[in-house]
Every structure is written in structure tokens, then in C-alpha cells.
C-alpha positions in Angstrom: -2.0 11.5 -2.3 -1.0 9.2 0.6 -4.3 9.8 2.4 -6.2 9.3 -0.8 -4.5 5.9 -1.3 -5.5 4.9 2.2 -9.1 5.8 1.5 -9.1 3.9 -1.8 -7.7 0.8 -0.2 -10.4 1.1 2.5 -13.1 1.5 -0.1 -12.5 -2.2 -1.2 -12.2 -3.5 2.3 -8.4 -3.5 2.5 -7.4 -4.6 6.0 -5.0 -3.4 8.6 -4.1 -0.3 6.6 -1.1 1.6 7.8 0.3 4.9 6.5 4.0 5.5 7.5 5.8 8.8 7.1 9.1 7.7 5.6 10.6 11.2 5.3 12.5 11.1 8.6 13.9 7.7 8.0 14.5 7.2 4.2 15.2 9.4 1.2 13.6 6.9 -1.3 10.0 8.0 -0.8 7.8 10.2 1.4 5.1 7.6 2.5 4.4 3.9 2.6 0.9 2.6 2.5 0.8 -0.9 3.8 -2.3 -3.1 3.7 -3.5 -6.6 3.7 -6.1 -8.5 1.8 -7.7 -11.7 3.3 -7.5 -13.5 -0.1 -5.8 -13.3 -3.4 -9.1 -12.2 -5.0 -9.7 -9.4 -2.5 -6.0 -8.2 -2.7 -6.4 -8.0 -6.5 -9.7 -6.1 -6.2 -8.2 -3.5 -3.8 -5.2 -3.0 -6.1 -7.3 -2.8 -9.3 -9.5 -0.2 -7.6 -6.5 1.9 -6.5 -4.9 1.9 -10.0 -8.2 2.6 -11.8 -9.3 5.4 -9.5 -5.8 7.1 -9.6 -5.8 6.9 -13.4 -9.4 7.9 -14.1 -10.1 10.5 -11.4 -6.6 11.9 -10.8 -4.7 11.1 -14.1 -1.9 9.6 -12.0 -0.2 6.4 -13.1 2.3 4.4 -11.1 5.9 4.6 -12.1 6.1 0.8 -11.7 4.2 -2.2 -10.3 6.0 -5.2 -8.9 4.7 -8.6 -7.8 1.3 -10.1 -8.2 -1.7 -10.9 -5.9 -1.2 -14.5 -6.7 2.3 -14.3 -5.1 0.9 -12.6 -2.0 2.7 -9.2 -2.4 2.3 -6.3 -4.7 4.2 -2.9 -4.7 2.7 0.1 -6.6 5.2 2.9 -6.8 3.7 6.4 -7.2 7.1 8.0 -6.5 6.2 10.0 -3.4 4.0 7.2 -2.1 4.6 3.4 -2.3 1.8 1.0 -1.7 2.7 -2.4 -0.3 -0.2 -4.9 -0.4 0.1 -8.3 1.1 -1.7 -11.5 2.0 -1.4 -11.8 5.8 1.3 -14.5 5.8 3.6 -12.5 3.4 3.0 -9.4 5.5 4.1 -11.1 8.7 7.2 -12.5 6.8 8.3 -9.2 5.4 7.4 -7.2 8.5 7.8 -3.8 6.9 6.4 -2.1 10.0 9.1 -3.7 12.1 11.8 -3.0 9.6 10.7 0.7 9.4 9.6 1.0 13.1 11.2 4.4 13.4 8.9 5.9 10.8 6.0 7.8 12.3 2.6 6.2 11.9 0.2 8.7 10.3 -2.9 6.4 10.0 -3.7 2.9 11.3 -7.0 1.4 10.2 -8.0 -2.0 11.4 
């Protein structure tokens, strides 16, 4: 599922997509998918695409969604995989890659 979420984000031109393997560093989830959108509109398009495709093609719905594209950060929780989507300035501020720097990077797509 984690790799599928990376591909779905890439489909809609999500930027700087990173897949972190959280299993060695945290019991809360298996993977983080972290991505950026260059505008609120693009971020929303990426997230809408992810949710729609996961629901329609795979019958998977998120456990919860927090935040909004208009605020620059959205979290989509699929239990084993958590998607973090940011506008660039919010991504720099929260620096999840730095916070979880001990997590192995599985995929990095510029």
C-alpha cells in the first residue's frame, strides 16, 4: 500500500515524495509517505486523487484525515501507512524527515 500511495501522489505531480520505513523507529505506523504540493490547489488535487483511487479501486478508506490544504498540511491515516502532505514552507517548518532521520528511506522522488 505504501508504494501505491507514492505512485498515486506522483500521478498528480506531487513533489519531493519520500517513503520512510517507520517500523524500526516507531510502533505507531509502518510507513510515512511525505510529499509536497507547490500550491494549495495542487496539494488538494493530489490528496483528492489519493482518497478517490484508494476508495474506488481498492475499497480502502482512511481511518482519519486531519488538516486542510488551505492550511498547508494534511494527514491521511491509512493505519499501516500515514500520508503527510505539505505546502513547501510547512514542510520545512515541521521537518518530519529530520525528526525521523533514523527511519530508512525506501523511496525518494524529486
